[in-house]
N, C-alpha and C positions, 0 to 999 in steps of 0.2 A: 503493499500500499504506499510506502514512503516514496517509491520511485514514481508513481502515478501523480502524487502530490507535487513533486519536484517539477515535473513537466508542465502541469497546470500553472504554477506560479512563474515559471521561466517565460512563458509566452507574453503576459502583460508587461513584464519588465523589459523585455526586448522591444516591444512596441513603444513604450514610453521613452526609452533611449533613442530610438529611431526619430520619434517626433521632435525630441529636444534637439538633436543634431540638425534636422531640417530647418527648425525654427531659427537657429543661430548661424545658418550658412549663407543667408541672402542679406548683405549689408546695405544694398542699393535700394531696398524698398522704402517708400515714403512713409510718413507717420500714419496716414490713414490705412494704408495697407498693413502697416505694423499693427495698428489697432485691431484690424480684422483678424490678422493672423493670431494676435494674442487671445482674442475672444475664441477663436477656433480651437486654439491649444487648450484653453481652459475647459471648453466644452468636452474636448477629447479626454482631457484628464479626468474630468468627472465621470465620463462614460467608462474609462478604464477602471476607475475606483469601484464603480458599481459592479463592473464584470469581475473584478478581483474579489469583492465581497461575496458575489454569487458563487464564484469558484471555491472560495473558502468554505461557504455553507455546504457546497456539493461534497468537498473533502471530508468535512466533519460527519455529514450523513453517511458517507461511504465507510469512514472508520468506525463509526458506531455499528453499522451493519456487519463489518468484518469482525468487530469485538463480539457482537452477539453470536455470529456464526462460530467463532472460535470457542465461546463458552459452550455452545451447544455440542460441538465436536469433542470438547474435553469431557462433558457429561457423558457423552455416548462411549467415549474410550473407557471412562471409569466404569460404566455399566458392563461393557464387554469384558473388562479385566476381572470384574467381580464374577461374571458368569463363567469366565474361564477358570478362576480359582475354585469356584464351587464345583465346576466340572472335574478339576484335578483331585479335589477332596473326595468326590463321589467315586472317581476311578480308583483311588488309593483304597477307599473302603471296600470296593469290590474286588481288591486284589490286583488291580491293573499295575501297580507298582510292587513288584514281587518282593523286593528287598525291604521296602517300608512295611509291607504286610508281614513279612517274616520278623522284622524287628518289633512290631507291635505285639506279635504273639510272644516273643521272648520277654518283653516288658511286663506282660501280664502273668508271667510265671517265674518270678524271681523271689516270691515270699512264701514261706512255708505256710500251709493251711493250718488254722487253729483248731478246728472242730472235727470230731469223729463223724462218720457218716450216719449210724443209727440214731434215732430220736425218740422212739417209742419205748417206754418203760416196760419191763416184764410184769405180767399179771401177778406173779408170785416168784418167791425164791426157789430155784429147782432143787430137787433132791440130788445127792451125790451120784455122779456118773463115772464111767471109765472111758477114756478117749485114747485111741491109738494114733500117734502122729508118725507117718511114714517119711523118714528123713532120708533124702536122696544123695547124701554125703557131699553136696556142694556147698559153698559158703551161703549161698541164697537160702537153702533149706535149713542150714543152722540158724540163720537169723529168724526165720519163720518159727523154728522150734522154741526160740526164746520167747516169742509171743504165746505160744502154747503153754510153756511152763508158767508164765506170769498170769495168763487168763485163767487156767485151770486152778491155780493156787488161790486166786481171788474167789473162785467159786466153792473151793474146798473139794474139788473133784480130783480123781486119780489120772495120771498120765502115764502112758506106756510109749516110749519112743523106740521105734524099730527101724534100724538103719539098713539101707540097701545101696548098691551102686547102679546096676543096669537092670535088675530083675524086680520091677515094682510088684509084679504078680505074686511072688512067693512071699513078700513081706505083708502084702494084703492078706493073703491066705492065713499067715501067722496070726494077724490081728483077729480074723473071723474065728480061728480056732480057740483063741483066748476068750472069746465071748464078750468083746468090748461092746459098749453101747454106741459109740461114734467113731468114725475113722476121718482123719484129715490127710490130705494129699495135695501135691503141687505140681503143676506143669506136666501132667500125665494125661494123654488122650484116653477115653474109655476103651478104644480098641486094644490097648495093651493090657488091660485088666478086666475086660468084660465078664469073663467067668466069674471072677471073684466079686465083681459089682453085682452081678445078678444074684449071687449067693448071699451077699450082704443084705441086698434089699429084701430078699425072701425071708431073712432071719430078723428083719426089723432093724438092721443096722444102717444108719443113714451116713452118707459119705459127703463131707464138705470139701471143696476143692477151690484152689486159687491158681491163676496164671496159666489157664488153658482156655481155648476158644469154645469149648462145648457149653451150650447152654443148659440149665437145669432141667430135669425131666424125671417123671415117676420112676422110670426104669434106669435112671442114670444117677448123676450128681444131685444132691438135694440143693446145693447152692454153688455159685461160682463167683469169685471176685478176681479182679485184675484180668477180665476176660478181653476178647477181641476189641471191644469198644475202648477199653482202657489203654490196651496196647497200641491201638491206632493213634491215640492221643500222644503216647510217648514217642512213637515214630515221628509223628508231625512235629513234636516239640523239639526233638534232637535235630531234625532236618532243617527246621526254621532257624535254629541257633546256628547251624553251619552256614546257611545261606547269608544270614545277617553278619556273621563273623568274616565271611569271605567277601562280602560286597557283591555276591551273586556270581561268583566265578569259581566255585569249588569243584575239585575233582575227587570224588568220594569212593572209597572201597569200603563195603559193609562186610564185616567179618560175622558170619551167621552159621547157624545149624538149622537149615529150613525144614529138616524132618520134623521138628516140633512146630506144630501148627500155629501156635501162638507167635512164634518167631517169624514165621512166614507172613503173617498178618502185619508184624512190625515193618518187614521189608516192603511190603505193598504200599503201606501207608506212607513210608519214606519216599518211595518212588513218585507216588501221586503229589507229595509236597513239592518235590523238585519240578515235576510237570507244571504245577500250578504257578510257583513263584520263583522258579530259576531255570529258564530255558537255556542259559549258557553253562549250567552245571553239568557234570557227567556223574553218573551213579552206576556202580557195578557191585556184584555180590561175590564174595568168596565163600562158597558153599562147602562147609566142612560137616564132619559126623561127630557124634558123641564119643565114638571110639578114639578119634583123632584128638579130641579134647583131653579124654582120660589118659591117653598115651603121651601127652605133653608135645604134640606136634603142631600146635597152633602157631607159635612164634616163628618156627621155620617156614610154614606156609605163607605167613605174611611177608617175611624177607623175600621169598621168591617172587611174590606178586609185586612188591615194590621194585625189585630189580628188573622186572619185565615191563613194568609201566612206571617210569620215574616221574610222571606228571601227577601222580596221586599225592594230594596234599592233606587229606582228611581220612583218618581210619575211624570208622563207626562201628563199635562193638555192640553186638545185639544184647549182651548182658555181661555182667562183670567177670564171670568165669572165663571168658575168652580173652580177657586182657592179662591174665597172669603171665609174668615173665616176659612180656612183650617189650617193655621199655628197656630192660637190660640187653635183650637180644638185638634190638635196633641200635642201641649204643655200640655194642661190640662190632656190629656190621657197618657202622658209620652211616646209618640211614635215618636216624632220629631227627636231625636238623631239617626244618621245613615241613615236617609232617605233624599234624595236629591229632592227638588221640582223644577221641570223644566217644560217649556211648550212652546206653540206657542201663539204669540199675547198678550203681557203683557199690564198692565195698570199702573197708577201711584202708586197704592198701592203695586203691585208686585215690582216695581222698589225700593220703599222704603225698602221692605223686602229683596231685594238683597243687599242693603246697609247694612241692619242689620245682614245679614248673615243667614237669615232663608229661603231664596230662593237662588237657585244657578244660573241658567242661562235660558234665554228665547230668542226666535227668535222675531224679530221686524215685526210688521204688520202695516204700515203707513196708519192708517184709515182716518186720515184727508186728506192726499194725495188722497185717494180713492174718497172723495167727490169732490175734484178738478177735478179728472179724469173723473168722471161722467158728471160733468158741462161742461168740454171740449168737450165731445161727443155731449152733447146738442147744444153747440155753433156751432159746425161743421154742425150739421143737420139744425140749424136755418139759415145758410147762403147757404144751398143747397150743401154742400160738402160732398163727401164720406169720410170715415174714414179708409183709407188703413193701418193704423198702429194699428188698433183695437186689433188684435190678439197678436201683440207683447206687447202691453201695458196691456194685460191680466196678464202679469208677474209683479206684483207689487214689487218695490225694497224692499230688506230686508238685515238684518245682525244679528249677534248674540250679545246679551248684556250678558257678562259673568264675570263681576267684579264690585264692588261698584264704582270704578273710572269711568267706562262708564255709569253706571246706574244713578248716582246722578244728573248729569247735565240734564237728561231727565225728571226728576220729575215735574218740574214746568209746562211743557207742557202735562203732564199726558201721556207720551211716546214719541216716535219719530214721529213727525208729517208728515215727508217726507223730501226730499232733501232740504238742506238749500237754502234759497232764491227761493223756488218754486213759490211763488206768483209772484215775478218779471219775472220768466221764463215763466209762463203761460200768464201773462199780455202782455209780448212782442209778444208771438205767436198770441194773440188775437187782438193786435193793440190798447189797452186801457191803 
């Protein structure tokens, strides 16, 4: 607009200068002509002044119109920016920004849950019962066993711990032969113990299970905690933590025993999370067997995988037992640097390695709490109560341990046992 105004003002000024030059160039004119010329010049000057004022008015009108147009354009731009920002927020909420969605998931799972799952008090205090806990010889089963010891002691019940390695059926049969009232088991599909499960149900011995994908049924387990739904969340949690930590560029090797149905579910949930939130991530599975785990062959298999694919920068362990001895083996092979060790369901040794900086972050799986939860289901059955919250309680509480400051206080208890004061919370429900 300033250029237009300059051209309008320059025209009258040039005209005035030309008139002045003509008026002073003819010295031979007589006085009459001079008077006429002076009058004409005065009239011309007045006309120029009028034209100048009109031009100035036109400029002012144009400037006002331009200012109004600029304000309208600015308002429109602000509205468009607000719409764009709202659209971006909506896209992020829908998972359009995978890394942001992953970080939001992580942020929601950094604080230990405070409450146990059951909320319904028992109708009465149950009479003394005998419970058989089938201990699988792994650290995870030992932690569940602590829950059984504490919970049965709180009720004044008897506990028989029967230990096995690979033959769950024989230990289950031993419990049946002893005439126990209830059986607790973990991570075992019914197909491996179906004969014993049928015999137990026929004898009125109910079996409570955790960490298997099989849903409760009249001819199967009476309850199930830490089932497929819970494991899916664990797989989603660790995978989102990897995505957020890597900025959306992780190359992941999941160390797993997919023969266990519940661990296959974890793998599927992890893959789905990468598909949704990290298209630039790679995910592959190192499928091992229980025999390889028991034979101590897992670290060597991991070394071979890292040597064949040096791009791997995250090792995702499906559960704690698969991580035993891996740090030392990778250090000896000069392969630990640049590889992040993470996983689901840590133990005390892994917590110490997080403190030491050789492991990075793990999800929590409160195995001691799982023992309490199975005994709670037994107590409800013992007084003839239904368990309407059973499906809700299948989701065991969890959170991420992602720093030495969080990990170190959990070492003395070999991990997070469960919500703080859970023994008092259960005892209050049971009336003991």
